[in-house]
C-alpha atoms as a printed R data frame, in Angstrom:
    type eleno elety resid chain resno       x       y       z
1   ATOM     1    CA   MET     A     1  24.230   0.588  15.272
2   ATOM     2    CA   LYS     A     2  20.498   2.228  14.565
3   ATOM     3    CA   ILE     A     3  20.677   5.500  13.724
4   ATOM     4    CA   PRO     A     4  18.417   8.146  15.924
5   ATOM     5    CA   ARG     A     5  14.945   8.969  14.417
6   ATOM     6    CA   SER     A     6  15.828  12.268  15.101
7   ATOM     7    CA   VAL     A     7  19.096  12.500  12.152
8   ATOM     8    CA   ASN     A     8  16.458  10.490   9.775
9   ATOM     9    CA   VAL     A     9  13.895  12.871  10.161
10  ATOM    10    CA   PHE     A    10  16.959  15.608   9.315
11  ATOM    11    CA   ARG     A    11  17.802  13.907   6.522
12  ATOM    12    CA   SER     A    12  14.819  12.908   5.124
13  ATOM    13    CA   LYS     A    13  13.938  17.722   5.730
14  ATOM    14    CA   VAL     A    14  17.601  18.284   3.603
15  ATOM    15    CA   MET     A    15  16.292  15.578   0.865
16  ATOM    16    CA   LYS     A    16  13.203  16.612  -0.126
17  ATOM    17    CA   GLY     A    17  14.497  20.844  -0.020
18  ATOM    18    CA   LEU     A    18  17.669  19.196  -2.829
19  ATOM    19    CA   THR     A    19  15.571  17.382  -4.494
20  ATOM    20    CA   LYS     A    20  11.486  19.006  -4.374
21  ATOM    21    CA   ASN     A    21  12.334  20.604  -7.570
22  ATOM    22    CA   ILE     A    22  13.608  17.789  -9.582
23  ATOM    23    CA   GLY     A    23  10.583  17.313 -12.699
24  ATOM    24    CA   ASN     A    24   9.521  20.868 -12.909
25  ATOM    25    CA   SER     A    25  11.922  21.417 -16.325
26  ATOM    26    CA   TYR     A    26  10.713  18.477 -18.172
27  ATOM    27    CA   SER     A    27   8.279  18.681 -20.933
28  ATOM    28    CA   ILE     A    28   7.041  15.760 -22.633
29  ATOM    29    CA   PRO     A    29   8.838  15.069 -26.273
30  ATOM    30    CA   LYS     A    30   7.712  15.867 -29.358
31  ATOM    31    CA   ILE     A    31   5.312  13.488 -30.853
32  ATOM    32    CA   ASN     A    32   4.598  12.479 -33.463
33  ATOM    33    CA   PRO     A    33   1.142  12.563 -34.839
34  ATOM    34    CA   ASN     A    34   1.094   9.929 -37.284
35  ATOM    35    CA   SER     A    35   3.258   7.135 -35.589
36  ATOM    36    CA   LYS     A    36   2.043   5.064 -32.915
37  ATOM    37    CA   ILE     A    37   3.077   5.399 -29.828
38  ATOM    38    CA   GLU     A    38   4.008   1.703 -27.794
39  ATOM    39    CA   ILE     A    39   4.629   1.422 -24.143
40  ATOM    40    CA   LYS     A    40   6.050  -1.968 -23.254
41  ATOM    41    CA   SER     A    41   9.002  -1.309 -20.852
42  ATOM    42    CA   ILE     A    42   8.201  -0.216 -17.197
43  ATOM    43    CA   LEU     A    43   9.867   1.462 -14.326
44  ATOM    44    CA   ILE     A    44   8.295   1.879 -11.263
45  ATOM    45    CA   SER     A    45   9.997   3.426  -9.009
46  ATOM    46    CA   ARG     A    46   9.487   2.812  -4.855
47  ATOM    47    CA   PRO     A    47  11.840   3.095  -2.531
48  ATOM    48    CA   ASN     A    48  10.124   2.646   0.690
49  ATOM    49    CA   HIS     A    49  11.424  -0.626   2.882
50  ATOM    50    CA   ARG     A    50   7.343  -0.362   4.605
51  ATOM    51    CA   LEU     A    51   5.154  -2.965   4.238
52  ATOM    52    CA   GLY     A    52   2.665  -0.925   3.789
53  ATOM    53    CA   ASN     A    53   4.273   1.565   0.930
54  ATOM    54    CA   GLN     A    54   4.389  -1.454  -1.231
55  ATOM    55    CA   LEU     A    55   0.961  -2.647  -0.798
56  ATOM    56    CA   LEU     A    56  -0.726   0.857  -1.520
57  ATOM    57    CA   LEU     A    57   1.721   0.469  -4.336
58  ATOM    58    CA   THR     A    58  -0.335  -2.686  -5.879
59  ATOM    59    CA   PRO     A    59  -3.083  -0.226  -7.714
60  ATOM    60    CA   LEU     A    60  -1.125   1.590  -9.322
61  ATOM    61    CA   VAL     A    61   0.862  -1.832 -11.042
62  ATOM    62    CA   GLN     A    62  -2.406  -2.855 -12.315
63  ATOM    63    CA   GLU     A    63  -3.349   0.244 -13.897
64  ATOM    64    CA   VAL     A    64  -0.634   0.006 -15.892
65  ATOM    65    CA   ILE     A    65  -1.065  -3.931 -16.687
66  ATOM    66    CA   ASN     A    66  -4.674  -2.854 -17.389
67  ATOM    67    CA   THR     A    67  -3.988  -0.314 -19.790
68  ATOM    68    CA   PHE     A    68  -0.440  -1.867 -21.644
69  ATOM    69    CA   PRO     A    69  -1.787  -5.672 -20.933
70  ATOM    70    CA   ASP     A    70   1.235  -6.738 -22.951
71  ATOM    71    CA   CYS     A    71   3.802  -4.391 -21.126
72  ATOM    72    CA   LYS     A    72   7.087  -5.929 -18.940
73  ATOM    73    CA   ILE     A    73   7.621  -3.742 -15.717
74  ATOM    74    CA   ASP     A    74  10.731  -3.265 -13.420
75  ATOM    75    CA   LEU     A    75  10.034  -2.156 -10.067
76  ATOM    76    CA   PHE     A    76  12.729  -0.087  -7.732
77  ATOM    77    CA   VAL     A    77  11.966  -0.304  -4.038
78  ATOM    78    CA   LYS     A    78  14.058  -0.884  -1.397
79  ATOM    79    CA   GLY     A    79  14.119  -3.859   1.837
80  ATOM    80    CA   GLY     A    80  12.828  -7.491   0.267
81  ATOM    81    CA   VAL     A    81   9.045  -7.053   1.114
82  ATOM    82    CA   ALA     A    82   8.201  -6.296  -2.568
83  ATOM    83    CA   TYR     A    83   8.801  -9.731  -3.812
84  ATOM    84    CA   PRO     A    84   5.890 -11.156  -1.754
85  ATOM    85    CA   VAL     A    85   3.203  -8.441  -1.832
86  ATOM    86    CA   PHE     A    86   4.224  -9.148  -5.540
87  ATOM    87    CA   GLU     A    87   4.758 -13.067  -5.843
88  ATOM    88    CA   ASN     A    88   1.701 -13.264  -8.556
89  ATOM    89    CA   TYR     A    89   2.015 -10.402 -11.032
90  ATOM    90    CA   GLU     A    90   3.162 -11.987 -13.862
91  ATOM    91    CA   GLN     A    91   3.764  -8.982 -15.697
92  ATOM    92    CA   ILE     A    92   6.589  -7.698 -13.053
93  ATOM    93    CA   ASP     A    93   9.370  -9.033 -14.741
94  ATOM    94    CA   LYS     A    94  12.554  -8.009 -12.217
95  ATOM    95    CA   ILE     A    95  12.397  -6.055  -8.992
96  ATOM    96    CA   ILE     A    96  15.472  -4.093  -8.171
97  ATOM    97    CA   GLN     A    97  15.945  -3.767  -4.584
98  ATOM    98    CA   LEU     A    98  18.190  -1.466  -2.373
99  ATOM    99    CA   PRO     A    99  19.093  -2.698   0.777
100 ATOM   100    CA   LYS     A   100  17.284  -1.405   4.284
101 ATOM   101    CA   LYS     A   101  19.681   0.086   5.035
102 ATOM   102    CA   PRO     A   102  22.310   1.799   2.391
103 ATOM   103    CA   PHE     A   103  25.411   2.553   4.863
104 ATOM   104    CA   SER     A   104  26.048  -0.838   5.511
105 ATOM   105    CA   HIS     A   105  26.198  -1.639   1.738
106 ATOM   106    CA   LEU     A   106  27.250   0.333  -0.201
107 ATOM   107    CA   LEU     A   107  27.897  -1.661  -2.442
108 ATOM   108    CA   ASP     A   108  25.022  -2.457  -2.755
109 ATOM   109    CA   TYR     A   109  23.021   0.664  -3.038
110 ATOM   110    CA   GLY     A   110  25.096   1.587  -5.489
111 ATOM   111    CA   TRP     A   111  24.866  -1.152  -7.958
112 ATOM   112    CA   CYS     A   112  21.500  -1.073  -7.921
113 ATOM   113    CA   TRP     A   113  21.259   2.509  -8.676
114 ATOM   114    CA   LEU     A   114  23.551   1.460 -11.984
115 ATOM   115    CA   LYS     A   115  21.181  -1.076 -12.752
116 ATOM   116    CA   LEU     A   116  18.651   1.501 -13.421
117 ATOM   117    CA   LYS     A   117  21.507   2.870 -16.185
118 ATOM   118    CA   LYS     A   118  21.838  -0.245 -17.881
119 ATOM   119    CA   LYS     A   119  18.292  -0.397 -19.581
120 ATOM   120    CA   HIS     A   120  16.486   2.264 -21.409
121 ATOM   121    CA   TYR     A   121  12.183   2.129 -20.732
122 ATOM   122    CA   ASP     A   122   9.396   3.350 -22.484
123 ATOM   123    CA   LEU     A   123   8.144   5.071 -19.684
124 ATOM   124    CA   VAL     A   124   9.288   5.151 -16.189
125 ATOM   125    CA   ILE     A   125   6.591   6.465 -12.933
126 ATOM   126    CA   ASN     A   126   7.530   7.721  -9.883
127 ATOM   127    CA   GLY     A   127   4.950   5.920  -7.546
128 ATOM   128    CA   ASP     A   128   5.436   9.258  -4.814
129 ATOM   129    CA   LYS     A   129   5.362  11.982  -5.357
130 ATOM   130    CA   ASN     A   130   7.290  13.186  -2.074
131 ATOM   131    CA   SER     A   131  10.202  10.493  -2.038
132 ATOM   132    CA   SER     A   132  13.225  11.876  -3.231
133 ATOM   133    CA   SER     A   133  14.618   8.595  -3.801
134 ATOM   134    CA   GLY     A   134  12.037   8.309  -6.205
135 ATOM   135    CA   ARG     A   135  12.099  11.917  -7.689
136 ATOM   136    CA   LEU     A   136  16.132  11.050  -7.946
137 ATOM   137    CA   SER     A   137  15.954   7.916  -9.658
138 ATOM   138    CA   THR     A   138  13.184   8.882 -12.064
139 ATOM   139    CA   GLN     A   139  15.354  11.569 -13.622
140 ATOM   140    CA   PHE     A   140  18.545   9.154 -13.455
141 ATOM   141    CA   SER     A   141  16.702   6.312 -15.133
142 ATOM   142    CA   LYS     A   142  17.125   6.397 -19.028
143 ATOM   143    CA   ALA     A   143  13.347   6.540 -21.001
144 ATOM   144    CA   THR     A   144  11.193   8.122 -23.740
145 ATOM   145    CA   TYR     A   145   8.375   9.796 -21.118
146 ATOM   146    CA   LYS     A   146   9.378  10.951 -17.649
147 ATOM   147    CA   ILE     A   147   6.217  10.934 -15.113
148 ATOM   148    CA   PHE     A   148   7.765  12.856 -11.681
149 ATOM   149    CA   GLY     A   149   4.360  12.500  -9.992
150 ATOM   150    CA   ASP     A   150   3.228  16.147  -9.210
151 ATOM   151    CA   VAL     A   151  -0.056  16.609  -9.103
152 ATOM   152    CA   ASP     A   152  -1.698  19.556 -10.715
153 ATOM   153    CA   GLU     A   153  -4.676  21.793 -10.687
154 ATOM   154    CA   GLU     A   154  -6.871  20.107 -12.625
155 ATOM   155    CA   ILE     A   155  -6.543  16.475 -10.897
156 ATOM   156    CA   GLN     A   156  -7.215  18.433  -7.574
157 ATOM   157    CA   ASN     A   157 -10.388  20.416  -8.866
158 ATOM   158    CA   THR     A   158 -11.668  16.963  -9.975
159 ATOM   159    CA   TYR     A   159 -11.046  14.066  -8.416
160 ATOM   160    CA   LYS     A   160 -12.214  14.776  -4.317
161 ATOM   161    CA   ASP     A   161 -10.460  11.977  -3.447
162 ATOM   162    CA   TYR     A   162  -6.462  13.004  -5.204
163 ATOM   163    CA   GLU     A   163  -4.770  13.007  -1.835
164 ATOM   164    CA   HIS     A   164  -4.841   9.274  -1.324
165 ATOM   165    CA   ILE     A   165  -1.724   8.261  -1.734
166 ATOM   166    CA   SER     A   166  -2.815   4.860  -4.177
167 ATOM   167    CA   LYS     A   167  -5.081   7.083  -6.125
168 ATOM   168    CA   TYR     A   168  -3.038  10.118  -7.553
169 ATOM   169    CA   PRO     A   169  -0.457   8.344  -8.899
170 ATOM   170    CA   ILE     A   170  -3.060   6.765 -11.436
171 ATOM   171    CA   TYR     A   171  -4.459   9.709 -11.746
172 ATOM   172    CA   ILE     A   172  -1.502  11.388 -12.455
173 ATOM   173    CA   LEU     A   173  -0.475   8.205 -15.252
174 ATOM   174    CA   ARG     A   174  -3.751   8.845 -16.509
175 ATOM   175    CA   HIS     A   175  -3.453  12.490 -17.574
176 ATOM   176    CA   PHE     A   176   0.320  11.877 -18.562
177 ATOM   177    CA   LEU     A   177  -0.989   9.642 -21.245
178 ATOM   178    CA   GLU     A   178  -3.978  11.899 -22.648
179 ATOM   179    CA   LYS     A   179  -1.665  13.961 -23.383
180 ATOM   180    CA   LEU     A   180   0.301  11.677 -25.348
181 ATOM   181    CA   GLY     A   181  -2.940  10.620 -27.608
182 ATOM   182    CA   PHE     A   182  -4.201   8.226 -25.238
183 ATOM   183    CA   SER     A   183  -8.324   8.099 -25.186
184 ATOM   184    CA   LYS     A   184  -9.454   9.165 -21.640
185 ATOM   185    CA   ASN     A   185  -9.485   6.181 -19.093
186 ATOM   186    CA   ASN     A   186 -13.074   6.456 -16.459
187 ATOM   187    CA   ASN     A   187 -12.358   3.285 -15.128
188 ATOM   188    CA   GLU     A   188 -12.793   2.742 -11.230
189 ATOM   189    CA   ILE     A   189  -9.417   3.099  -9.894
190 ATOM   190    CA   PRO     A   190  -7.884  -0.735  -8.808
191 ATOM   191    CA   VAL     A   191  -7.736  -1.496  -5.539
192 ATOM   192    CA   LEU     A   192  -5.274  -3.342  -3.287
193 ATOM   193    CA   ASN     A   193  -4.300  -6.640  -4.260
194 ATOM   194    CA   ILE     A   194  -1.431  -8.790  -3.352
195 ATOM   195    CA   LYS     A   195  -3.408 -11.496  -5.924
196 ATOM   196    CA   LEU     A   196  -3.977 -14.198  -3.137
197 ATOM   197    CA   SER     A   197  -4.162 -17.799  -5.852
198 ATOM   198    CA   GLU     A   198  -6.547 -20.299  -4.400
199 ATOM   199    CA   VAL     A   199  -4.556 -22.446  -3.030
200 ATOM   200    CA   GLU     A   200  -2.985 -19.918  -0.264
201 ATOM   201    CA   ILE     A   201  -6.816 -18.754   0.719
202 ATOM   202    CA   ALA     A   202  -8.043 -22.626   0.761
203 ATOM   203    CA   ASN     A   203  -4.438 -23.242   3.172
204 ATOM   204    CA   GLY     A   204  -5.460 -19.807   5.051
205 ATOM   205    CA   LYS     A   205  -8.993 -21.172   5.790
206 ATOM   206    CA   LYS     A   206  -7.159 -24.304   7.392
207 ATOM   207    CA   ILE     A   207  -4.748 -22.947   9.561
208 ATOM   208    CA   LEU     A   208  -7.976 -20.184  10.779
209 ATOM   209    CA   ASP     A   209  -9.365 -23.297  11.181
210 ATOM   210    CA   THR     A   210  -7.599 -24.327  14.024
211 ATOM   211    CA   ILE     A   211  -7.865 -21.116  15.502
212 ATOM   212    CA   ALA     A   212 -11.640 -20.190  15.315
213 ATOM   213    CA   ASP     A   213 -15.008 -22.452  14.882
214 ATOM   214    CA   ASN     A   214 -15.481 -23.222  11.903
215 ATOM   215    CA   ASP     A   215 -19.260 -22.750  12.257
216 ATOM   216    CA   LYS     A   216 -19.137 -19.073  12.326
217 ATOM   217    CA   ASN     A   217 -17.947 -16.127  11.278
218 ATOM   218    CA   THR     A   218 -14.551 -14.167  12.202
219 ATOM   219    CA   ILE     A   219 -14.038 -10.763  13.181
220 ATOM   220    CA   CYS     A   220 -10.280 -10.317  13.280
221 ATOM   221    CA   ILE     A   221  -8.436  -7.442  15.436
222 ATOM   222    CA   TYR     A   222  -4.626  -6.650  15.403
223 ATOM   223    CA   THR     A   223  -3.926  -3.992  17.951
224 ATOM   224    CA   ASN     A   224  -0.565  -3.129  17.676
225 ATOM   225    CA   ALA     A   225   0.905   0.008  15.620
226 ATOM   226    CA   THR     A   226   3.937   2.191  15.376
227 ATOM   227    CA   GLY     A   227   4.216   4.951  17.386
228 ATOM   228    CA   SER     A   228   1.416   7.352  17.795
229 ATOM   229    CA   LYS     A   229  -0.808   5.647  15.715
230 ATOM   230    CA   CYS     A   230  -1.219   2.564  19.245
231 ATOM   231    CA   TYR     A   231  -4.104   3.035  20.909
232 ATOM   232    CA   SER     A   232  -3.453   2.859  24.490
233 ATOM   233    CA   GLU     A   233  -4.735  -0.603  26.661
234 ATOM   234    CA   ASP     A   234  -7.861   0.541  28.164
235 ATOM   235    CA   TRP     A   235  -9.301   1.808  24.546
236 ATOM   236    CA   TRP     A   236  -9.271  -1.333  22.885
237 ATOM   237    CA   GLU     A   237 -10.102  -2.811  26.284
238 ATOM   238    CA   THR     A   238 -13.383  -0.846  25.830
239 ATOM   239    CA   PHE     A   239 -13.256  -2.072  22.125
240 ATOM   240    CA   TYR     A   240 -12.749  -5.186  22.129
241 ATOM   241    CA   THR     A   241 -15.450  -5.411  25.593
242 ATOM   242    CA   ARG     A   242 -18.170  -4.302  23.263
243 ATOM   243    CA   LEU     A   243 -17.499  -6.317  20.094
244 ATOM   244    CA   LYS     A   244 -17.882  -9.777  22.409
245 ATOM   245    CA   LYS     A   245 -21.247  -7.946  22.934
246 ATOM   246    CA   GLU     A   246 -22.384  -7.309  20.044
247 ATOM   247    CA   TYR     A   247 -21.791 -10.092  18.208
248 ATOM   248    CA   SER     A   248 -21.457 -13.123  20.814
249 ATOM   249    CA   ASN     A   249 -21.981 -15.051  17.488
250 ATOM   250    CA   TYR     A   250 -18.768 -14.486  15.938
251 ATOM   251    CA   ASN     A   251 -15.389 -15.359  16.730
252 ATOM   252    CA   ILE     A   252 -13.116 -12.615  17.336
253 ATOM   253    CA   ILE     A   253  -9.469 -13.568  17.169
254 ATOM   254    CA   GLU     A   254  -6.264 -11.124  17.250
255 ATOM   255    CA   MET     A   255  -3.591 -10.985  15.051
256 ATOM   256    CA   LEU     A   256  -0.511 -10.327  16.956
257 ATOM   257    CA   PRO     A   257   2.327  -8.383  15.754
258 ATOM   258    CA   ILE     A   258   6.685  -9.629  15.749
259 ATOM   259    CA   GLU     A   259   6.764  -8.333  19.132
260 ATOM   260    CA   ASN     A   260   4.143 -10.832  20.274
261 ATOM   261    CA   ILE     A   261   2.219  -7.714  21.873
262 ATOM   262    CA   SER     A   262  -1.780  -7.793  22.654
263 ATOM   263    CA   LYS     A   263  -3.586  -4.363  23.604
264 ATOM   264    CA   ILE     A   264  -6.171  -6.693  25.172
265 ATOM   265    CA   SER     A   265  -3.972  -9.340  27.268
266 ATOM   266    CA   PHE     A   266  -4.337 -12.077  24.925
267 ATOM   267    CA   LYS     A   267  -8.191 -12.341  25.797
268 ATOM   268    CA   ALA     A   268  -8.516 -13.588  22.316
269 ATOM   269    CA   PRO     A   269  -7.764 -16.168  20.374
270 ATOM   270    CA   SER     A   270  -4.684 -15.158  18.433
271 ATOM   271    CA   PHE     A   271  -2.220 -16.037  15.527
272 ATOM   272    CA   TYR     A   272   1.202 -15.137  14.004
273 ATOM   273    CA   SER     A   273   2.876 -15.420  10.836
274 ATOM   274    CA   LYS     A   274   6.265 -14.000   9.678
275 ATOM   275    CA   ASP     A   275   4.777 -14.991   6.182
276 ATOM   276    CA   ILE     A   276   3.069 -11.867   4.520
277 ATOM   277    CA   ARG     A   277   1.255 -13.888   2.701
278 ATOM   278    CA   GLU     A   278   0.053 -16.416   4.729
279 ATOM   279    CA   MET     A   279  -1.299 -13.814   6.765
280 ATOM   280    CA   GLY     A   280  -3.221 -12.102   4.080
281 ATOM   281    CA   ALA     A   281  -4.570 -15.253   3.340
282 ATOM   282    CA   ILE     A   282  -5.571 -16.374   7.061
283 ATOM   283    CA   ILE     A   283  -7.405 -12.508   6.866
284 ATOM   284    CA   LYS     A   284  -9.106 -13.343   3.941
285 ATOM   285    CA   ASN     A   285 -11.244 -16.268   5.090
286 ATOM   286    CA   THR     A   286 -12.106 -13.598   8.053
287 ATOM   287    CA   THR     A   287 -15.655 -11.423   7.886
288 ATOM   288    CA   VAL     A   288 -13.741  -7.939   8.378
289 ATOM   289    CA   PHE     A   289 -10.805  -7.060   9.495
290 ATOM   290    CA   ILE     A   290 -10.232  -3.885  12.058
291 ATOM   291    CA   ALA     A   291  -7.458  -2.186  13.036
292 ATOM   292    CA   ALA     A   292  -5.288   0.949  13.260
293 ATOM   293    CA   ASP     A   293  -3.566   2.970  10.584
294 ATOM   294    CA   ASN     A   294  -0.890   0.343   9.570
295 ATOM   295    CA   GLY     A   295   1.244  -1.631   7.062
296 ATOM   296    CA   VAL     A   296  -1.276  -5.133   8.430
297 ATOM   297    CA   MET     A   297  -4.841  -2.092   7.695
298 ATOM   298    CA   HIS     A   298  -2.955  -2.116   4.993
299 ATOM   299    CA   LEU     A   299  -2.611  -5.972   3.505
300 ATOM   300    CA   ALA     A   300  -6.046  -7.220   4.922
301 ATOM   301    CA   SER     A   301  -7.486  -4.617   2.762
302 ATOM   302    CA   ALA     A   302  -4.754  -5.856   0.101
303 ATOM   303    CA   SER     A   303  -6.198  -9.404   1.068
304 ATOM   304    CA   LEU     A   304 -10.238  -8.017  -0.249
305 ATOM   305    CA   THR     A   305 -11.318  -8.226   2.656
306 ATOM   306    CA   PRO     A   306 -13.957  -5.468   3.957
307 ATOM   307    CA   THR     A   307 -11.841  -3.367   6.695
308 ATOM   308    CA   VAL     A   308 -12.212  -0.695   9.367
309 ATOM   309    CA   GLY     A   309  -9.409   1.771   9.924
310 ATOM   310    CA   PHE     A   310  -8.991   3.941  13.149
311 ATOM   311    CA   PHE     A   311  -7.095   6.726  12.008
312 ATOM   312    CA   SER     A   312  -6.528   9.819  15.473
313 ATOM   313    CA   VAL     A   313  -2.760  11.367  13.905
314 ATOM   314    CA   THR     A   314  -2.516  10.641  10.432
315 ATOM   315    CA   ASN     A   315  -4.371  11.750   7.158
316 ATOM   316    CA   GLN     A   316  -7.271   9.394   6.483
317 ATOM   317    CA   ASN     A   317  -6.869  11.110   2.664
318 ATOM   318    CA   ILE     A   318  -3.921   9.935   2.128
319 ATOM   319    CA   TYR     A   319  -3.866   6.595   3.838
320 ATOM   320    CA   GLU     A   320  -7.439   5.328   4.149
321 ATOM   321    CA   PRO     A   321  -8.235   1.731   3.144
322 ATOM   322    CA   TYR     A   322 -11.484   1.405   0.459
323 ATOM   323    CA   GLY     A   323 -12.870  -0.902  -1.867
324 ATOM   324    CA   ASN     A   324 -14.171  -4.054  -0.760
325 ATOM   325    CA   GLY     A   325 -17.027  -2.229   1.900
326 ATOM   326    CA   SER     A   326 -14.376  -0.978   3.962
327 ATOM   327    CA   VAL     A   327 -14.238   2.339   5.948
328 ATOM   328    CA   ALA     A   328 -11.912   4.521   7.746
329 ATOM   329    CA   LEU     A   329 -13.089   5.955  11.165
330 ATOM   330    CA   ASN     A   330 -11.474   9.522  12.625
331 ATOM   331    CA   THR     A   331 -11.753   7.949  16.263
332 ATOM   332    CA   ASN     A   332 -11.229  12.147  17.126
333 ATOM   333    CA   LYS     A   333 -14.420  13.075  15.351
334 ATOM   334    CA   THR     A   334 -16.661   9.816  16.304
335 ATOM   335    CA   THR     A   335 -17.909   7.961  18.896
336 ATOM   336    CA   ILE     A   336 -17.865   3.556  19.915
337 ATOM   337    CA   ASP     A   337 -20.992   3.997  18.338
338 ATOM   338    CA   ASP     A   338 -20.520   5.294  15.314
339 ATOM   339    CA   TRP     A   339 -17.857   2.632  14.491
340 ATOM   340    CA   PHE     A   340 -20.271  -0.027  15.760
341 ATOM   341    CA   ILE     A   341 -22.960   1.315  13.036
342 ATOM   342    CA   GLU     A   342 -20.281   0.617  10.666
343 ATOM   343    CA   ILE     A   343 -19.054  -2.674  11.238
344 ATOM   344    CA   ASP     A   344 -22.955  -3.788  11.752
345 ATOM   345    CA   ARG     A   345 -23.311  -2.162   7.957
346 ATOM   346    CA   ILE     A   346 -20.139  -4.718   6.970
347 ATOM   347    CA   LEU     A   347 -21.406  -7.700   8.526
348 ATOM   348    CA   LYS     A   348 -24.738  -7.370   6.771
349 ATOM   349    CA   SER     A   349 -24.180  -6.715   3.525
């Protein structure tokens, strides 16, 4: 039985109200200045089942690995997408996976929470400050040090991009480690990355060659999105017509969603895959990926492909693609000419 969206929204508001103060009383344990702090066992909590949110966690995982190369990481997540997302991360030791529908799997749900008590971690990190389950799991777990994820004023005043959902957990981690006596880290923030292997990329190229002319570079579009983030058929028809006119020397293909929907009426060569890593490998072989804000947009970014993300209702400061020449465009404040200036910049670079 599907739970109505209104019920989920109400439940979420209630849980946030109940858990918003969890962690406020936490203080860093007293540190012996003569002893060396070793952090080797780490739990990262991000219990959300959406593909985009798991992909947006990959920069934090990379940051932890870069900081503690010999560490082992457990992930506390929800649903099954974390497995393909983190498949090539050797430092991931265990994925504790909450069922996507907890009320249908109460025993499994309870057992996952109990697993948090079976192990003592050196460090626990809540990957999303607004996640009720993330705050609860951070509180519930056993650890020497805990990061609940709240952004303090110093971080807000120092970093203009602190709002980004992938970046602020890293800024918070760095700030926390400084308090423990670690050196200040000014390295560039890691980008989203699913770490595609050379074999996966080569297989993606083979698939792409069956879809498009392999003598041309390829532009890939994805015309679907959830709810109000989805642009209309007229919007996409106008954009696609201009795209064909401007870049007649490029292949233009469309990636289709599981619902087999095309906002351009299947006018472009198209493909679909249920395999997240295969999708990423195909995108990796394209020159630019263009989509509205959605999980597949983040998959393109995590495949290290220049990504153009269109935003109209969600906050681009929180979800924008970054790195590899990617750009976010607020379609309420820009024109189609502005969009093609950015696409042209990417293609020429």
